[in-house]
C-alpha positions as a Markdown table, in Angstrom:
| # | Residue | x | y | z |
|---|---|---|---|---|
| 1 | Met | -0.5 | 0.5 | 0.0 |
| 2 | Pro | 1.9 | 3.3 | -1.0 |
| 3 | Lys | 2.4 | 6.3 | 1.6 |
| 4 | Met | -0.4 | 8.5 | 3.8 |
| 5 | Lys | 0.1 | 11.8 | 1.9 |
| 6 | Ser | -0.3 | 14.9 | 4.3 |
| 7 | Asn | -2.8 | 17.3 | 3.6 |
| 8 | Ser | -0.4 | 19.8 | 1.2 |
| 9 | Gly | -3.1 | 22.7 | 1.8 |
| 10 | Ala | -2.2 | 22.6 | 6.2 |
| 11 | Lys | 1.0 | 22.1 | 6.2 |
| 12 | Lys | 1.1 | 25.4 | 5.0 |
| 13 | Arg | -1.5 | 27.4 | 7.2 |
| 14 | Phe | -0.2 | 25.0 | 11.3 |
| 15 | Lys | 2.5 | 25.2 | 12.9 |
| 16 | Arg | 2.8 | 23.8 | 16.0 |
| 17 | Thr | 4.0 | 25.1 | 19.1 |
| 18 | Ala | 7.4 | 23.8 | 21.4 |
| 19 | Ser | 4.8 | 22.5 | 23.4 |
| 20 | Gly | 3.3 | 20.7 | 20.4 |
| 21 | Lys | 0.0 | 22.8 | 20.2 |
| 22 | Leu | -1.8 | 24.1 | 16.7 |
| 23 | Lys | -1.2 | 27.6 | 15.2 |
| 24 | Arg | -2.8 | 28.9 | 12.9 |
| 25 | Lys | -4.1 | 33.3 | 11.1 |
| 26 | Lys | -6.9 | 34.5 | 12.6 |
| 27 | Ala | -10.2 | 34.8 | 9.8 |
| 28 | Tyr | -11.5 | 37.8 | 7.9 |
| 29 | Arg | -8.3 | 39.1 | 7.6 |
| 30 | Ser | -8.3 | 38.8 | 3.1 |
| 31 | His | -10.3 | 40.9 | 1.4 |
| 32 | Ile | -13.3 | 44.2 | 2.1 |
| 33 | Leu | -11.5 | 45.2 | 4.6 |
| 34 | Thr | -12.6 | 48.4 | 4.2 |
| 35 | Lys | -16.0 | 48.5 | 6.5 |
| 36 | Lys | -14.6 | 47.1 | 9.0 |
| 37 | Ser | -13.3 | 48.7 | 11.6 |
| 38 | Pro | -9.5 | 49.7 | 12.6 |
| 39 | Lys | -10.0 | 47.9 | 15.5 |
| 40 | Arg | -12.0 | 44.6 | 14.6 |
| 41 | Lys | -9.0 | 44.8 | 12.0 |
| 42 | Arg | -5.8 | 45.2 | 14.7 |
| 43 | Asn | -7.5 | 42.2 | 16.9 |
| 44 | Leu | -7.1 | 40.0 | 13.3 |
| 45 | Arg | -3.8 | 40.4 | 13.3 |
| 46 | Gly | -1.4 | 37.8 | 15.0 |
| 47 | Thr | -1.7 | 33.8 | 15.3 |
| 48 | Thr | -3.7 | 32.3 | 18.2 |
| 49 | Leu | -3.6 | 27.8 | 18.9 |
| 50 | Val | -6.8 | 25.7 | 17.2 |
| 51 | Asp | -9.0 | 23.9 | 19.1 |
| 52 | Lys | -7.7 | 21.4 | 22.0 |
| 53 | Ala | -11.6 | 20.0 | 20.2 |
| 54 | Asp | -10.7 | 20.3 | 16.5 |
| 55 | Glu | -6.7 | 19.7 | 17.0 |
| 56 | Pro | -6.9 | 16.0 | 17.0 |
| 57 | Arg | -7.9 | 16.6 | 13.3 |
| 58 | Met | -5.9 | 18.7 | 12.2 |
| 59 | Lys | -2.2 | 17.0 | 13.8 |
| 60 | Arg | -3.6 | 13.7 | 11.9 |
| 61 | Leu | -3.5 | 16.2 | 7.9 |
| 62 | Ile | -0.8 | 17.2 | 8.6 |
| 63 | Ser | 0.7 | 14.6 | 10.0 |
| 64 | Ala | 1.6 | 11.6 | 6.9 |
| 65 | His | 1.0 | 8.8 | 9.6 |
């Protein structure tokens, strides 16, 4: 049987932290920025952690088991 492939899109979107959690970028920051307030856009900057409930699925996507 061939090797399992990791999901290329997920590999580009998630990074592991030193403790093994997953970092992700925040959504809603790519377009239609004129109607969003500066405060809202500022809060969308930077990274956050993947939710604990979603973490096992995301880890499975980025690691080729």
